[in-house]
N, C-alpha and C positions, 0 to 999 in steps of 0.2 A: 740742561741736558738730561739730568736724572728725571726731571718732571716729564720730559718728552717721552723717555723710555717707559716710564710708569703709565703715562697716558696711552701710548701705543699698546702696551701690554694689556691694559684695561679694555681698550677697544677690541683687541683680538679675542680676549676672553669673553667679552660681551657678545660678539658676533658668533663665536664658537658655541657659546651656551644657547644662543637663539636657534642655531641650526640643529643642535642636538635635541632641543626641546621640540622643535618643529618635527623632527624625525620621529620622536616619541609620540607626538600627537597624531601624526599621519599613520604610524604603526597601530595606535589604538583605534583610530577611525577605520583602518583596514580590517582589523579584527572584528570590530562591531558590524561592519558591512558584511563580512563573511558569515558571522553568526546569524544576521538577519536573513541572508540568502538561504542558509541551511534551514532556518525555521520556516521560511516560506515554502521551500521545497518539501519539507516534512509535512506541513499542513496540506499542501496540494496532493501529495501521495496519499495521505490519510483520507482526504475527501474523495479522491478517485476510487480508493479501495472500498470505502463505505458505499459509494454509488454502485459499484460492481457487486458487492455483497447484497445490497438491497435488491438489485435487479434479479440476482440469482435466487434469492429467497422468494421474491414475488412470483417468479416462474414456477418454482416448486410448489408454492401454496396455491396458485391459481391454475395449476395443471389439472386437466380433467381426470377424475378418478377412474381407474380401470375397473370395469365391472367384470365380475366372474360370470362368464357365459357358460351355460350348461351345454355340454357337448351333445349333439344330436346323435342318436344311435342309427346306424344304418338299418334299413328295413330288412327284416328277416333274422336279425340277431336279437336274441333275448338273453337275459341273465340265466346262467346255468349254475347248478350246484357242482356238477362234475364236468370237467372238460369245457371246451369252447367251440363246440361244433355248432353249425348253423341251425340245425333243427332241434337241438336239445332245449327243453323248456323246463321250467320249474314245476315240480309235481306236488 
């Protein structure tokens, strides 16, 4: 009778230990999977950010340079020393 009780107790402890160890293993696997997903997302975000930055820099570098155009003066206006009248000319 005592042997049967000991055997039953041993079996219960064995199965109880197996379930807890399985739970710990599954918990560890879950954490590893979560970290792997986080790393994958971080790498993806970094890659997309890098692409966007590269595109922006390329458009800035490849943009045509603005040339400074000389303003044309209207006919009849000339530089004056005093005033801005139409017929004043430099003397």
